[in-house]
N, C-alpha and C positions, 0 to 999 in steps of 0.2 A: 282819588275812589276811584274803584272799580267799580264801573257798571256789569250789574245783573240781566240777563234776560232770560234767564231758563233755571227752575230748581235743580235743576241738574250740573248747572256750573257750578253753583253754590254747594254742591251736593259736592261737589269735584273735589273742587277747592278745598271744602272743609275734610275731605280726605288726603290729599296731600300734607296739608299743614299738617294735622296728627301724628303721617308720618315720619315730618321733619320732626315735628317735636320728640319721637317714640328714637329715631337715631341720633340727635341731639341727648339724650338721653341715657342711651348707652354711649355714646362716645366719653362725657363724661362719667360714667362706672368705671370704662375703659383706664382711662385716666387716674382715676383715684388708685385702680389697683400698680398703675404701673409705678406710681410716686411710693408708693407703697412697699413695692416692689425693689425699689432704690432707694432708699432708707434702712432696707436691713445689713446687720451688720457685716457681714457675706457679701454685698456691693460695697462697702465702704472697705475691708479688706484689699481684694479687686482690687481697689481705687487706686489703696496704700501700697500696694504688691508693683502697680503699675508705675506709680511714680519713684519709688527708690529703684525699679531695675531703669528708667532713661536716666537719673541721674546718675547710679553707677557707672552706666556706658559714658555719660557726659567725665566725671571725676577716670578712669580709664583711657579714655581718649586724650584729655591732659597729660593725663603720666606719659604714654607713651610718646605725643608729640615734643614734648621736652628734651 
């Protein structure tokens, strides 16, 4: 446990902890927005398109190499 010698030390640590709490809260809100964006149907279509594109290239390469 930390020992404080002055009132200013206590106030400084309280201010630091309050700022850390605000930063953590903003990070949580940012993550929530990112998750919401990733679950949009538009993002799903982009993902499906990328998978189909990779699979198509794979099939094309197999046919060319036969």
